[in-house]
C-alpha positions as CSV (number, residue, x, y, z in Angstrom):
1,X,0.0,0.0,0.0
2,X,1.3,3.4,-0.9
3,X,2.2,5.6,2.1
4,X,0.3,8.9,2.4
5,X,1.2,11.8,4.6
6,X,-1.0,12.2,7.6
7,X,-1.0,14.8,10.4
8,X,0.4,13.5,13.7
9,X,-1.9,15.3,16.2
10,X,-0.2,13.6,19.2
11,X,3.2,15.1,18.5
12,X,4.2,18.1,20.6
13,X,4.9,20.1,17.4
14,X,1.6,20.2,15.5
15,X,3.4,21.1,12.3
16,X,5.1,17.7,12.4
17,X,4.0,15.4,9.5
18,X,4.4,11.6,9.6
19,X,3.8,8.9,7.0
20,X,1.5,6.0,7.8
21,X,-0.1,3.1,6.0
22,X,-3.6,4.6,6.4
23,X,-5.8,4.4,3.3
24,X,-6.0,7.6,1.3
25,X,-9.5,9.1,1.0
26,X,-9.7,7.9,-2.6
27,X,-9.2,4.3,-1.5
28,X,-12.1,4.5,0.9
29,X,-15.7,4.0,-0.2
30,X,-19.2,2.9,0.5
31,X,-21.4,-0.1,-0.2
32,X,-24.8,-1.1,1.0
33,X,-26.3,-3.9,3.0
34,X,-28.0,-5.0,-0.2
35,X,-24.6,-5.6,-1.8
36,X,-23.1,-7.2,1.3
37,X,-26.1,-9.5,1.7
38,X,-26.6,-10.2,-2.1
39,X,-26.6,-14.0,-1.8
40,X,-29.5,-13.8,0.6
41,X,-31.9,-11.7,-1.6
42,X,-33.7,-9.8,1.1
43,X,-37.3,-9.3,0.3
44,X,-40.5,-8.5,2.1
45,X,-41.9,-11.8,1.0
46,X,-40.1,-13.7,3.7
47,X,-42.9,-15.8,5.1
48,X,-41.2,-17.1,8.2
49,X,-42.4,-17.6,11.8
50,X,-40.8,-15.4,14.4
51,X,-38.5,-18.3,15.3
52,X,-37.6,-18.9,11.6
53,X,-37.0,-15.2,11.1
54,X,-34.8,-15.1,14.2
55,X,-32.7,-17.9,12.7
56,X,-32.6,-16.2,9.3
57,X,-31.5,-12.9,11.0
58,X,-28.7,-14.9,12.8
59,X,-27.4,-16.0,9.4
60,X,-27.6,-12.5,8.0
61,X,-25.8,-11.1,11.0
62,X,-23.1,-13.9,10.7
63,X,-22.5,-12.9,7.1
64,X,-22.2,-9.2,7.9
65,X,-19.8,-10.0,10.8
66,X,-17.7,-12.1,8.4
67,X,-17.5,-9.1,6.1
68,X,-16.6,-6.7,8.9
69,X,-20.0,-5.1,9.7
70,X,-21.5,-5.3,13.2
71,X,-25.3,-4.9,13.4
72,X,-26.1,-3.0,16.6
73,X,-29.9,-2.8,16.7
74,X,-31.7,-2.6,20.1
75,X,-31.6,-6.0,21.8
76,X,-35.3,-6.0,22.6
77,X,-36.5,-5.7,19.0
78,X,-38.8,-8.5,17.9
79,X,-37.3,-10.4,14.9
80,X,-39.9,-9.0,12.5
81,X,-39.1,-5.4,13.4
82,X,-35.3,-6.1,13.1
83,X,-35.9,-7.6,9.6
84,X,-38.1,-4.7,8.5
85,X,-35.3,-2.4,9.7
86,X,-32.7,-4.3,7.5
87,X,-35.1,-4.1,4.6
88,X,-35.5,-0.3,5.1
89,X,-31.7,0.2,5.5
90,X,-30.6,-2.1,2.7
91,X,-29.8,0.7,0.3
92,X,-28.4,3.2,2.8
93,X,-24.6,3.8,2.4
94,X,-22.3,1.7,4.6
95,X,-18.6,2.3,4.8
96,X,-16.6,-0.4,3.2
97,X,-15.1,-2.4,6.0
98,X,-11.3,-2.5,6.1
99,X,-9.7,-5.8,7.2
100,X,-7.2,-4.0,9.5
101,X,-9.8,-1.8,11.3
102,X,-12.5,-2.3,13.8
103,X,-15.9,-3.5,12.4
104,X,-18.2,-0.9,10.9
105,X,-21.3,-0.5,13.1
106,X,-24.8,-0.3,11.7
107,X,-27.1,0.8,14.5
108,X,-30.2,1.7,12.6
109,X,-30.3,5.1,14.3
110,X,-30.2,8.0,12.0
111,X,-31.3,10.6,14.6
112,X,-34.8,11.0,13.1
113,X,-36.6,9.4,16.1
114,X,-40.1,9.9,14.7
115,X,-39.4,7.9,11.6
116,X,-37.2,5.2,13.2
117,X,-38.2,1.5,12.9
118,X,-36.9,1.1,16.5
119,X,-39.0,4.0,17.9
120,X,-41.5,1.9,19.9
121,X,-38.6,0.1,21.7
122,X,-36.1,2.9,22.2
123,X,-35.7,4.5,25.6
124,X,-33.6,7.4,24.1
125,X,-36.4,8.3,21.7
126,X,-38.8,8.2,24.6
127,X,-36.6,10.6,26.5
128,X,-36.0,12.9,23.5
129,X,-39.6,13.0,22.4
130,X,-41.0,13.2,26.0
131,X,-44.8,13.5,26.0
132,X,-44.9,13.4,22.2
133,X,-43.5,9.8,22.2
134,X,-46.8,8.0,22.5
135,X,-48.3,10.0,19.6
136,X,-45.2,9.4,17.5
137,X,-45.4,5.6,18.2
138,X,-49.2,5.7,17.4
139,X,-48.7,7.5,14.1
140,X,-45.4,5.7,13.2
141,X,-43.0,7.0,10.7
142,X,-44.5,10.5,10.5
143,X,-41.2,12.1,9.3
144,X,-39.2,11.0,6.3
145,X,-35.9,9.4,7.2
146,X,-32.7,10.1,5.3
147,X,-32.6,6.3,4.5
148,X,-35.6,6.9,2.2
149,X,-33.4,9.0,-0.1
150,X,-31.3,5.9,-0.8
151,X,-34.2,3.5,-1.3
152,X,-34.6,1.7,-4.6
153,X,-38.4,1.7,-4.0
154,X,-39.8,4.7,-6.0
155,X,-43.0,4.7,-3.9
């Protein structure tokens, strides 16, 4: 790998430049969960029981871990909600995992609490939205999420 100059911010002299093996910005990139999980062909037509869906999610998670992506959804999500979340996020950009770096985390949280698939189960959203949380849960997905901009579904 070609060495690229990077700033050594830990040096006493901040004007000091060092060389490292870090990837240059042009060597970095993005992919999607759809591409990472291509062999699985995610679709809404998955007619599985909750237990079957849980086993299928474990396979998907194993594949993502193998590729350097850690799914970090809320632990208390029912399998059907977690799967719908993966469907919703499948075209959102995900940093391409580098083998020599920690796994890339996919949390499902984009900061738009009202439109989040985890809203009903999230204590942070409950705290942030306060007394509006029950109404947001009842209406569900009242604000568009940035993930909608990357969806392949035109509708």
